[in-house]
C-alpha positions as CSV (number, residue, x, y, z in Angstrom):
1,M,-0.1,0.0,0.0
2,D,1.3,3.3,-0.9
3,K,2.0,6.1,1.9
4,P,-0.9,8.8,2.3
5,G,-0.3,11.7,-0.5
6,H,1.0,9.2,-3.0
7,M,-0.8,7.7,-5.9
8,A,-0.2,4.0,-6.8
9,A,2.0,4.9,-10.0
10,G,4.4,6.1,-7.1
11,I,3.7,9.7,-8.2
12,P,2.8,12.1,-5.0
13,T,-0.6,13.4,-5.4
14,E,0.7,17.1,-4.9
15,V,2.9,16.7,-8.2
16,R,-0.3,15.0,-10.0
17,A,-2.3,18.1,-8.9
18,A,0.3,20.6,-9.9
19,F,0.3,18.8,-13.4
20,E,-3.3,18.7,-13.8
21,R,-3.5,22.6,-13.2
22,I,-0.7,23.1,-15.7
23,D,-2.5,20.9,-18.2
24,T,-5.5,23.0,-19.0
25,D,-6.7,21.1,-21.9
26,C,-6.6,17.9,-20.0
27,S,-4.8,16.0,-22.5
28,G,-2.4,14.2,-20.1
29,S,0.5,16.1,-21.3
30,I,1.9,19.8,-21.0
31,D,2.6,21.6,-24.4
32,R,4.5,24.9,-24.9
33,N,1.4,27.1,-24.6
34,E,0.5,25.6,-21.4
35,L,3.9,26.1,-19.9
36,L,4.1,29.6,-21.2
37,A,0.8,30.5,-19.7
38,L,2.2,29.1,-16.5
39,L,5.4,31.1,-16.7
40,R,3.8,34.4,-17.7
41,A,1.2,34.3,-14.8
42,L,4.0,33.8,-12.3
43,Q,6.4,36.5,-13.8
44,P,4.1,38.8,-15.9
45,Q,7.0,41.4,-15.8
46,R,9.4,39.0,-17.8
47,Y,9.0,38.1,-21.3
48,F,8.8,34.3,-22.1
49,G,9.0,33.6,-25.8
50,E,8.4,30.3,-27.7
51,A,12.3,29.4,-27.5
52,A,12.3,29.7,-23.8
53,G,9.3,27.3,-23.6
54,D,10.8,24.8,-26.0
55,E,14.1,24.8,-23.9
56,A,11.9,24.4,-20.7
57,L,10.1,21.5,-22.4
58,R,13.3,19.9,-23.3
59,E,14.7,20.2,-19.8
60,M,11.6,18.5,-18.4
61,G,11.8,15.5,-20.6
62,A,9.5,16.5,-23.6
63,D,8.9,13.8,-26.3
64,A,9.4,14.3,-30.0
65,D,6.2,16.3,-30.0
66,G,7.5,18.7,-27.6
67,Q,5.1,17.6,-24.9
68,V,5.7,16.3,-21.4
69,S,3.7,13.6,-19.8
70,L,3.1,13.4,-16.0
71,P,5.8,10.5,-15.6
72,A,8.3,12.3,-17.6
73,C,7.6,15.8,-15.6
74,H,8.0,13.8,-12.3
75,E,11.1,11.8,-13.5
76,G,12.6,15.1,-14.6
77,G,11.7,16.7,-11.1
78,E,13.3,13.9,-9.2
79,A,16.4,14.3,-11.2
80,G,16.8,17.8,-10.6
81,G,15.8,19.0,-14.2
């Protein structure tokens, strides 16, 4: 049995909840537009262009389509990426 606050797949519920807030279209992955919307909301005074979004997605473990799944996002966070 998992510890409280953890999902069966080993991903903490807090990570899953944060991922789901960013994944605004409920596709199961985070794309450039969703990530840029988050960055711009957190730091509206700073400019975040598409290149910054693409770079961040690569660091998060994006797939060939430039999207990050929940497991990849969690693995990237655990690796410090």
